[in-house]
C-alpha positions, 0 to 999 in steps of 0.5 A, spaced: 784 577 583 789 580 578 794 576 574 801 576 577 806 577 571 810 571 570 816 569 573 821 568 568 819 574 563 822 569 557 818 570 550 812 565 548 816 563 542 823 562 546 818 559 552 816 553 547 823 552 543 825 549 551 819 546 552 820 541 547 828 541 546 828 544 538 832 550 539 839 549 536 841 555 537 845 557 545 842 564 547 840 567 555 835 569 558 836 576 562 830 581 563 827 585 569 820 583 572 816 587 576 813 582 581 806 582 586 809 587 591 811 593 585 817 591 586 823 590 580 827 584 581 831 581 575 830 574 574 836 570 570 833 563 567 838 557 564 840 557 557 836 555 551 839 549 548 838 543 543 842 540 548 837 537 552 836 531 546 843 530 546 843 523 552 850 520 550 857 523 552 859 522 545 853 526 543 855 533 546 857 538 540 863 541 544 864 548 539 857 549 541 858 549 548 864 552 547 861 558 545 855 558 550 861 558 556 864 563 552 859 567 550 856 567 558 864 570 560 863 575 555 858 578 558 861 577 565 867 581 562 863 586 561 859 587 566 864 587 571 869 592 567 863 596 567 862 595 575 855 592 575 857 588 581 849 586 581 848 583 574 856 579 575 853 576 581 847 574 577 852 572 570 856 568 575 850 563 577 846 563 571 854 560 568 854 555 574 849 553 574 847 552 566 848 545 562 854 547 557 859 550 563 858 543 567 859 539 562 865 543 559 868 543 566 867 535 566 871 534 560 876 539 562 878 535 568 877 527 565 879 528 559 884 534 558 888 534 564 894 530 565 892 528 573 885 526 569 888 520 571 889 520 578 883 519 582 883 523 589 881 519 597 875 516 594 878 512 588 874 514 584 877 515 576 871 518 570 874 514 564 868 511 562 861 517 557 856 514 563 860 517 568 862 523 565 856 524 564 852 522 570 858 526 574 856 533 569 848 532 570 846 530 576 855 531 581 855 539 580 850 542 585 853 548 589 847 547 594 849 543 600 856 542 596 862 539 602 868 537 599 872 531 601 878 530 604 884 531 599 889 525 599 896 527 601 902 523 597 909 526 598 913 528 592 921 527 592 926 533 590 932 533 587 935 536 594 932 530 597 926 533 600 919 532 599 913 536 596 907 536 599 901 534 594 894 534 596 889 531 591 881 532 590 877 528 589 874 528 581 868 532 584 871 536 587 876 537 582 870 538 577 867 543 582 872 547 582 873 548 574 866 550 574 867 555 579 873 558 576 870 559 569 865 563 573 871 568 577 876 568 572 873 573 567 871 578 573 878 578 576 882 579 569 879 585 569 882 587 576 888 584 575 894 589 572 896 589 565 903 586 565 902 581 570 903 574 566 903 568 572 897 563 571 893 568 567 890 564 561 893 565 554 898 567 558 906 565 559 913 566 561 915 569 554 910 574 554 914 576 561 920 575 559 919 579 553 915 585 557 921 585 561 926 585 555 923 591 553 923 595 559 931 594 560 931 597 552 927 603 555 933 609 554 930 611 561 929 605 566 929 603 573 932 598 577 929 592 579 930 586 583 929 578 581 929 573 584 924 567 586 920 568 591 917 561 595 912 563 599 908 568 594 901 565 594 896 567 598 895 562 604 888 563 604 885 565 597 878 565 598 878 569 604 883 574 599 878 573 594 872 574 600 875 580 603 876 584 596 869 582 595 865 582 588 864 574 588 863 572 594 857 570 593 857 565 587 858 560 592 854 562 597 856 563 604 856 555 606 859 553 600 865 560 599 870 556 604 868 549 604 875 548 601 878 551 606 876 547 612 877 540 609 880 536 612 886 532 610 888 524 609 894 521 611 896 515 611 888 513 611 888 518 617 884 525 618 885 531 620 882 537 620 887 544 616 890 548 621 886 556 620 891 558 613 896 554 613 897 554 605 896 547 601 899 545 594 893 541 590 892 538 584 886 542 584 883 547 578 882 553 583 889 555 583 889 559 577 884 565 580 890 569 584 889 575 587 892 581 583 900 582 582 902 589 583 905 593 577 913 592 576 916 599 577 
């Protein structure tokens, strides 16, 4: 009986580094191999990193962790710009399964975000390094994932009305941040060059500068400026699945799990209406469909 080829396709020197955990340089391996049916398959493995020896949260090298995530995001961006949909999907799966992305997502949700001390319906807040490490290593798995109900609170407005707000749990927010890290590079290639809403590295000042430059042109067009209250799509996950591209990153069962999650109001649970918009304190808001270019 002939010997089957290695499924991972990892060279021996890299395999030894992965098993011993002595490799300090973060890298990824992606190689085409031939299985026993003589069919070509792409196999993507987790990144090789020395973080396996880091057992506590303060020992994590955050500079190396962010470099590993940015390197994968750059590969996703270049593959999406080149129209390689299969490679984009493989790289996105690699990113959401990597240890570096999970730890970075937990750090942004539990340490850097403004709502890090706001609990969800379960009342859990990760303030200790042990709880953050436990969430990053054992709580962020996409297989069989179902979000918990969001906690509905009302914030008073200056005009006397109340603004509804949904607060997910810490685990759901970390999952949203993890998926956002994988989806954001692909959708950056589809956005218009002069759209500035909810995009990394852009702000309202850049949008004002763009409008100022357009008004200074000799042959300028007329435009109508105003505040649109309902510009957000009521179902961004459905809009993304219709557009295609990254639908299979979270799977057929998990791509619309957030849309079906119930809402908890005063200890009661009710199902969310199909297509009903909900303002949430989660992390998946910035990933939106492309905005049309101003004329």
